[in-house]
C-alpha positions as CSV (number, residue, x, y, z in Angstrom):
1,M,17.6,-39.6,-19.2
2,P,18.8,-38.6,-15.7
3,L,22.4,-39.5,-15.2
4,L,24.1,-40.9,-12.2
5,P,26.4,-38.4,-10.4
6,K,29.9,-38.0,-11.8
7,F,33.0,-37.6,-9.7
8,P,36.4,-36.2,-10.6
9,P,39.0,-38.7,-11.9
10,G,40.7,-40.5,-9.1
11,A,38.2,-39.2,-6.5
12,S,36.6,-41.7,-4.2
13,P,32.8,-41.5,-4.5
14,P,30.8,-41.5,-1.3
15,W,29.4,-45.0,-1.9
16,P,26.3,-44.8,0.4
17,K,25.1,-41.6,-1.4
18,Y,26.0,-43.0,-4.8
19,L,24.1,-46.3,-4.2
20,W,21.1,-44.4,-2.8
21,C,21.0,-42.3,-5.9
22,C,21.1,-45.4,-8.1
23,L,18.3,-47.0,-6.1
24,R,16.2,-43.8,-6.2
25,L,16.5,-43.6,-9.9
26,L,15.7,-47.3,-10.3
27,L,12.6,-47.0,-8.2
28,T,11.2,-43.7,-9.4
29,E,12.6,-42.5,-12.7
30,P,10.5,-43.8,-15.7
31,A,13.6,-43.9,-18.0
32,Y,14.9,-46.8,-15.8
33,I,11.7,-48.7,-15.4
34,W,12.7,-51.7,-17.6
35,L,15.8,-52.2,-15.5
36,L,13.4,-52.9,-12.6
37,A,10.6,-54.5,-14.6
38,S,12.7,-57.1,-16.5
39,P,13.8,-59.1,-13.5
40,V,10.3,-58.8,-12.0
41,I,8.8,-60.3,-15.2
42,F,11.5,-63.0,-15.2
43,V,10.9,-64.0,-11.6
44,D,7.2,-64.0,-12.2
45,A,7.6,-66.3,-15.2
46,I,9.4,-68.7,-12.9
47,V,6.7,-68.4,-10.2
48,T,4.0,-69.0,-12.8
49,Q,5.7,-72.2,-13.9
50,L,5.9,-73.4,-10.2
51,I,2.2,-72.7,-9.8
52,I,1.4,-74.8,-12.9
53,R,3.7,-77.6,-11.6
54,Y,2.6,-77.8,-8.0
55,I,-1.0,-76.4,-7.8
56,P,-3.7,-78.6,-9.3
57,Y,-5.6,-77.3,-12.3
58,T,-9.3,-76.8,-11.7
59,E,-11.8,-77.5,-14.4
60,I,-14.6,-74.9,-14.7
61,D,-15.3,-73.7,-18.2
62,W,-12.5,-75.2,-20.4
63,R,-14.5,-78.3,-21.3
64,T,-17.5,-76.2,-22.2
65,Y,-15.4,-73.9,-24.4
66,M,-14.0,-77.0,-26.2
67,S,-17.4,-78.6,-26.6
68,Q,-18.9,-75.4,-28.1
69,V,-16.0,-75.0,-30.5
70,E,-16.3,-78.6,-31.6
71,L,-19.9,-77.9,-32.7
72,Y,-18.6,-74.9,-34.6
73,I,-15.9,-77.0,-36.3
74,K,-18.6,-79.5,-37.3
75,G,-20.4,-76.7,-39.1
76,V,-23.0,-75.3,-36.7
77,R,-23.3,-71.6,-37.1
78,D,-26.6,-71.0,-35.3
79,Y,-25.8,-69.6,-31.9
80,S,-29.0,-71.0,-30.4
81,L,-27.7,-74.6,-31.2
82,I,-24.2,-74.2,-29.7
83,E,-24.0,-75.4,-26.1
84,G,-21.7,-77.2,-23.8
85,P,-21.7,-79.0,-20.4
86,T,-22.3,-75.8,-18.4
87,G,-24.6,-74.0,-20.8
88,P,-25.1,-72.2,-24.1
89,L,-22.5,-70.1,-25.9
90,V,-22.9,-66.6,-24.6
91,Y,-19.7,-64.9,-25.9
92,P,-19.1,-63.1,-29.2
93,A,-17.5,-64.7,-32.2
94,G,-13.9,-63.8,-31.4
95,H,-14.2,-66.2,-28.4
96,V,-15.0,-69.0,-30.8
97,Y,-12.0,-68.3,-33.1
98,V,-9.6,-68.1,-30.2
99,H,-10.7,-71.3,-28.8
100,E,-10.9,-73.0,-32.2
101,F,-7.1,-72.3,-32.4
102,L,-6.6,-73.7,-28.9
103,Y,-8.8,-76.7,-29.7
104,L,-6.6,-77.6,-32.7
105,L,-3.3,-76.8,-30.9
106,T,-4.1,-78.8,-27.8
107,G,-5.5,-82.0,-29.2
108,K,-9.2,-81.0,-29.0
109,G,-8.5,-79.5,-25.6
110,S,-7.2,-82.7,-24.1
111,N,-3.7,-81.4,-23.5
112,V,-4.4,-79.2,-20.5
113,G,-0.7,-78.9,-19.7
114,L,0.0,-77.3,-23.1
115,S,-3.1,-75.1,-22.6
116,Q,-1.7,-73.9,-19.3
117,Q,1.6,-73.1,-20.9
118,I,-0.1,-71.0,-23.6
119,Y,-2.0,-69.1,-20.8
120,A,1.3,-68.6,-19.0
121,L,2.7,-66.9,-22.0
122,L,-0.5,-64.9,-22.3
123,Y,-0.1,-63.8,-18.6
124,I,3.5,-62.8,-19.1
125,L,2.5,-60.8,-22.2
126,S,-0.1,-59.1,-20.2
127,L,2.5,-58.2,-17.6
128,I,4.9,-56.8,-20.3
129,I,2.1,-54.7,-21.8
130,M,1.1,-53.3,-18.4
131,C,4.7,-52.4,-17.6
132,S,4.8,-50.6,-21.0
133,I,1.6,-48.7,-20.1
134,Y,3.1,-47.7,-16.7
135,R,6.3,-46.6,-18.5
136,Q,4.3,-44.5,-21.0
137,T,2.4,-42.6,-18.4
138,R,5.6,-41.3,-16.7
139,G,3.3,-40.4,-13.8
140,V,3.8,-43.3,-11.4
141,P,6.9,-44.5,-9.6
142,N,8.7,-47.5,-11.1
143,W,8.4,-49.5,-8.0
144,L,4.7,-50.1,-8.6
145,V,5.7,-52.8,-11.1
146,L,6.7,-54.8,-8.0
147,L,3.1,-55.0,-7.1
148,L,1.8,-56.3,-10.4
149,P,2.8,-60.0,-9.9
150,L,1.5,-60.2,-6.3
151,S,-2.1,-61.3,-7.1
152,K,-2.8,-64.9,-6.2
153,R,-6.2,-64.7,-7.8
154,L,-4.9,-63.3,-11.1
155,H,-2.4,-66.2,-11.5
156,S,-5.2,-68.6,-10.8
157,I,-7.5,-67.0,-13.4
158,F,-4.8,-67.4,-16.1
159,V,-3.1,-70.7,-15.6
160,L,-5.3,-72.7,-13.2
161,R,-8.7,-71.9,-14.6
162,L,-8.0,-70.9,-18.3
163,F,-10.8,-68.3,-18.5
164,N,-11.6,-66.5,-21.7
165,D,-11.5,-63.2,-19.9
166,C,-7.7,-63.4,-20.2
167,W,-7.8,-63.0,-24.0
168,S,-10.1,-60.0,-23.8
169,V,-8.0,-58.4,-21.1
170,V,-4.7,-58.7,-23.0
171,A,-6.3,-57.3,-26.2
172,V,-7.8,-54.3,-24.3
173,E,-4.5,-53.6,-22.6
174,A,-2.8,-53.6,-26.0
175,A,-5.5,-51.2,-27.2
176,V,-4.7,-48.9,-24.3
177,L,-1.0,-48.9,-25.1
178,A,-1.8,-48.2,-28.8
179,Y,-4.0,-45.2,-27.8
180,Q,-1.3,-44.0,-25.5
181,R,1.2,-44.0,-28.4
182,G,-1.3,-42.1,-30.7
183,R,-1.9,-45.2,-32.9
184,D,-5.6,-44.8,-32.6
185,D,-6.7,-46.9,-35.6
186,L,-4.7,-49.8,-34.2
187,G,-6.1,-49.1,-30.8
188,T,-9.7,-49.3,-32.1
189,I,-9.0,-52.5,-33.9
190,L,-7.5,-54.1,-30.8
191,F,-10.4,-52.8,-28.7
192,S,-12.8,-54.4,-31.2
193,A,-10.8,-57.6,-30.9
194,A,-11.2,-57.5,-27.1
195,L,-14.9,-56.8,-27.5
196,S,-15.3,-59.7,-29.9
197,V,-14.1,-62.1,-27.1
198,K,-16.1,-60.7,-24.2
199,M,-18.5,-57.8,-24.1
200,S,-17.0,-56.7,-20.7
201,A,-14.6,-54.6,-22.8
202,L,-17.6,-52.2,-23.3
203,L,-16.8,-50.7,-19.9
204,F,-13.9,-48.9,-21.6
205,L,-16.0,-47.5,-24.4
206,P,-17.1,-44.2,-22.7
207,G,-13.4,-43.3,-22.0
208,V,-12.4,-44.4,-25.6
209,L,-15.0,-42.0,-27.0
210,V,-13.8,-39.1,-24.9
211,I,-10.2,-39.7,-26.0
212,L,-11.1,-40.0,-29.7
213,F,-13.3,-36.9,-29.7
214,K,-10.6,-34.8,-28.1
215,R,-7.9,-36.0,-30.4
216,H,-9.8,-36.1,-33.7
217,G,-13.1,-34.2,-33.4
218,L,-16.6,-35.4,-34.5
219,L,-16.1,-36.9,-37.9
220,Q,-13.0,-39.0,-37.1
221,T,-14.7,-40.2,-33.9
222,L,-17.6,-41.4,-36.0
223,R,-15.2,-43.1,-38.3
224,H,-13.7,-45.0,-35.4
225,V,-17.2,-46.0,-34.2
226,A,-17.9,-47.2,-37.7
227,L,-14.6,-49.1,-37.7
228,L,-15.6,-50.7,-34.5
229,M,-19.0,-51.8,-35.7
230,I,-17.7,-53.0,-39.1
231,T,-15.1,-55.2,-37.6
232,Q,-17.6,-56.6,-35.2
233,V,-19.9,-57.5,-38.1
234,L,-17.0,-59.0,-40.1
235,I,-15.9,-61.1,-37.2
236,A,-19.4,-62.3,-36.5
237,S,-20.5,-62.6,-40.2
238,P,-20.8,-66.5,-40.3
239,F,-23.1,-66.4,-37.3
240,L,-25.1,-63.3,-38.4
241,V,-25.8,-64.9,-41.8
242,E,-27.1,-68.0,-40.2
243,N,-29.2,-66.5,-37.4
244,S,-28.5,-62.9,-36.6
245,W,-31.1,-62.7,-33.8
246,A,-29.6,-65.7,-31.9
247,Y,-26.1,-64.3,-32.2
248,T,-26.9,-60.8,-31.1
249,T,-29.1,-61.8,-28.2
250,R,-26.7,-64.4,-26.9
251,A,-23.3,-62.7,-27.5
252,F,-24.4,-59.3,-26.2
253,E,-27.1,-60.2,-23.7
254,F,-27.3,-57.2,-21.5
255,S,-30.2,-58.5,-19.4
256,R,-28.4,-61.7,-18.3
257,V,-28.8,-62.4,-14.6
258,F,-25.9,-64.3,-12.9
259,L,-26.5,-66.7,-10.1
260,Y,-26.3,-65.1,-6.6
261,R,-24.2,-67.9,-5.2
262,W,-21.3,-67.1,-7.5
263,T,-21.1,-63.3,-7.1
264,V,-18.1,-61.7,-5.4
265,N,-19.9,-58.3,-4.9
266,W,-23.2,-57.2,-3.3
267,R,-23.3,-60.4,-1.1
268,F,-24.5,-58.2,1.7
269,V,-27.7,-57.7,-0.3
270,D,-30.3,-60.4,0.1
271,E,-30.9,-62.7,-3.0
272,T,-34.4,-61.4,-3.7
273,T,-33.1,-57.8,-3.9
274,F,-30.0,-58.9,-5.9
275,L,-32.0,-60.6,-8.6
276,S,-34.7,-57.9,-8.8
277,P,-35.1,-55.6,-11.8
278,G,-35.2,-52.6,-9.5
279,W,-31.7,-53.3,-8.2
280,A,-30.4,-53.7,-11.7
281,R,-32.0,-50.4,-12.8
282,G,-30.5,-48.7,-9.7
283,L,-27.0,-49.9,-10.4
284,L,-27.4,-48.8,-14.1
285,L,-28.5,-45.4,-13.0
286,G,-25.5,-45.1,-10.6
287,H,-23.2,-46.2,-13.4
288,I,-24.5,-43.6,-15.8
289,T,-24.6,-40.9,-13.2
290,V,-21.0,-41.3,-12.1
291,L,-19.8,-41.6,-15.7
292,C,-21.6,-38.5,-16.6
293,G,-20.2,-36.8,-13.6
294,F,-16.6,-37.6,-14.6
295,G,-17.4,-36.7,-18.3
296,L,-19.0,-33.3,-17.4
297,V,-16.9,-32.2,-14.5
298,K,-13.5,-33.9,-14.5
299,W,-12.3,-35.3,-17.8
300,C,-12.3,-32.0,-19.8
301,R,-11.1,-29.4,-17.3
302,R,-7.8,-28.7,-19.0
303,D,-9.7,-28.0,-22.3
304,G,-12.1,-25.4,-20.8
305,G,-14.8,-27.8,-19.8
306,V,-17.0,-30.3,-21.6
307,W,-19.2,-27.7,-23.3
308,A,-16.1,-26.0,-24.7
309,I,-15.0,-29.4,-26.0
310,L,-18.4,-30.2,-27.5
311,S,-18.6,-26.7,-29.1
312,R,-15.2,-27.0,-30.8
313,G,-16.0,-30.5,-31.9
314,L,-19.3,-29.6,-33.4
315,R,-18.3,-26.3,-35.0
316,R,-15.1,-27.8,-36.5
317,P,-16.0,-31.4,-37.0
318,T,-12.9,-32.2,-39.0
319,L,-10.5,-30.8,-36.4
320,P,-9.4,-32.0,-33.0
321,A,-11.5,-30.7,-30.1
322,H,-8.8,-30.5,-27.4
323,L,-6.7,-27.6,-26.3
324,A,-4.4,-29.4,-23.9
325,P,-2.3,-32.3,-25.1
326,V,-3.9,-35.7,-24.9
327,T,-1.0,-37.4,-23.2
328,A,-0.3,-41.1,-22.4
329,D,-1.1,-40.4,-18.8
330,H,-4.3,-38.7,-19.6
331,V,-5.3,-41.7,-21.8
332,A,-4.6,-44.4,-19.2
333,T,-6.3,-42.4,-16.4
334,I,-9.5,-41.9,-18.3
335,L,-9.7,-45.4,-19.8
336,F,-8.9,-47.2,-16.5
337,T,-11.3,-45.0,-14.6
338,S,-14.1,-45.7,-17.0
339,N,-13.5,-49.4,-16.5
340,L,-13.3,-49.0,-12.7
341,I,-16.7,-47.2,-12.6
342,G,-18.3,-50.0,-14.6
343,I,-16.9,-52.6,-12.2
344,L,-18.1,-50.7,-9.2
345,F,-21.7,-50.8,-10.4
346,A,-21.7,-54.3,-12.0
347,R,-24.6,-56.3,-10.6
348,S,-22.5,-59.4,-10.4
349,L,-18.8,-60.0,-10.4
350,H,-17.5,-63.6,-10.8
351,Y,-14.0,-64.5,-9.6
352,Q,-12.5,-64.4,-13.1
353,F,-13.7,-60.8,-13.6
354,Y,-10.9,-59.7,-11.3
355,A,-8.7,-59.9,-14.4
356,W,-10.6,-56.9,-15.8
357,Y,-8.8,-54.5,-13.5
358,A,-6.3,-56.3,-11.3
359,Q,-3.2,-54.9,-12.9
360,Q,-4.7,-51.5,-13.3
361,L,-5.3,-51.1,-9.5
362,P,-1.9,-49.8,-8.5
363,F,-2.1,-47.2,-11.2
364,L,-5.6,-46.1,-10.1
365,A,-4.5,-46.0,-6.5
366,W,-1.8,-43.5,-7.5
367,R,-4.4,-41.3,-9.2
368,T,-5.8,-40.5,-5.7
369,R,-4.2,-38.2,-3.2
370,Y,-4.5,-40.7,-0.4
371,P,-1.4,-41.4,1.8
372,I,0.8,-44.2,0.5
373,A,-0.2,-46.4,3.5
374,L,-3.9,-46.0,2.6
375,K,-3.2,-46.7,-1.1
376,I,-1.4,-50.0,-0.2
377,G,-4.2,-50.8,2.3
378,L,-6.9,-50.4,-0.4
379,L,-4.9,-52.7,-2.8
380,M,-4.5,-55.3,-0.1
381,S,-8.1,-55.2,0.9
382,I,-9.4,-55.5,-2.7
383,E,-7.0,-58.5,-3.3
384,Y,-8.2,-60.1,-0.1
385,C,-11.9,-59.8,-1.1
386,W,-11.2,-61.5,-4.4
387,N,-9.6,-64.4,-2.6
388,V,-12.5,-65.1,-0.2
389,Y,-14.4,-68.1,-1.4
390,P,-17.3,-68.2,-1.2
391,S,-17.8,-64.5,-0.8
392,T,-19.4,-63.2,2.4
393,P,-21.3,-60.1,3.3
394,L,-18.1,-58.8,4.9
395,S,-15.9,-59.5,1.9
396,S,-18.4,-58.2,-0.7
397,G,-19.0,-55.1,1.4
398,L,-15.3,-54.4,1.8
399,L,-14.9,-54.9,-2.0
400,A,-17.6,-52.4,-2.8
401,L,-16.1,-50.0,-0.3
402,G,-12.6,-50.4,-1.8
403,N,-13.8,-49.8,-5.3
404,A,-15.9,-46.8,-4.3
405,A,-12.9,-45.4,-2.3
406,L,-10.8,-45.5,-5.4
407,V,-13.5,-43.8,-7.6
408,V,-13.9,-41.1,-4.9
409,G,-10.2,-40.7,-4.5
410,I,-9.7,-40.3,-8.3
411,W,-12.5,-37.7,-8.3
412,F,-10.7,-35.6,-5.8
413,G,-7.3,-36.6,-7.0
414,Y,-5.7,-36.7,-10.5
415,S,-8.8,-37.5,-12.6
416,E,-7.1,-36.3,-15.8
417,G,-3.7,-37.8,-14.9
418,K,-0.8,-36.3,-13.0
419,D,0.3,-34.2,-15.9
420,G,-3.1,-32.5,-16.0
421,R,-3.7,-31.8,-12.3
């Protein structure tokens, strides 16, 4: 840990220089990040309570969640028969179990105030986990944690809307932290837990496979894939036994088309084009192309390239395939970039989907080589776009441009992390 400058006994230290040294260490040295993060988290906890107290709660999906869970508690296990006021159950089984717990804890969902307090704790937990992730990377300045609580939309998603995305996000953040620390089995279990709440966690999967293949080689990667699949089957077993087709097609419906009027992105495209199969196929092709580009060109450079990684992994399937260390910074950069690429090419983004990457954005901005002013400008513009309601052609165009600028910046920046330039 870097130490503060020492002075001879009895000597009078030059206080301006001494204080500047203290401030510089606090703002930039990872060893001191918790000295900065702790008061940030404490103040944000107070702000979150003020938001709950003075800003009205808005009912969107909470009643639907509770109605669907009530049917489950009554014994319904066929997904095709579970519906609520705003539509059918379209989330995996983990969503049901989480909201069964909340249903029982909050008086069948009637105690919204208690529900908000639970989500406030979940939000603070998310903030703590993300500060831990930033600390593990040792590749971003400490002062970025000052940016994490500044999102108006993110507070709304957690404590004013009570969206299920929050549970999936916290689980996937915990998975990232576990992968950073080399606890890969725990990471895969947590990742599976996130996926069991909402299938949006799949956006991280390409990055997860890259990390696992590098660290463990072919056979252990296959074991992790098997672990992921087995846990999904176990979590969903009551519904799979009753009607496996209904569960699979509803919980993991990749062809689902969201309403145009709720989308935050692609508003500058007319509704007919937005809803067309051709537009969906084009976005999917773009998603796969950019992912493959990062996988083939960027994510394996330190190890001699993707073909060298694949060759080692296939020739020695029981051994790790990497040459360079798979660091915490490398892990976070690949996983967050994988998620960002998926968000860029998502056909529809609803307002609650901002939670998928809001707290990752400062880290991602610092994986580009842009000037600091441009990085901050990108973060501010993306936050602005997520707070425009309803979205406009201008706001959705600016959002697409901001997300694309981050992806391009990472491509030409620190695509493997700053410790792997």
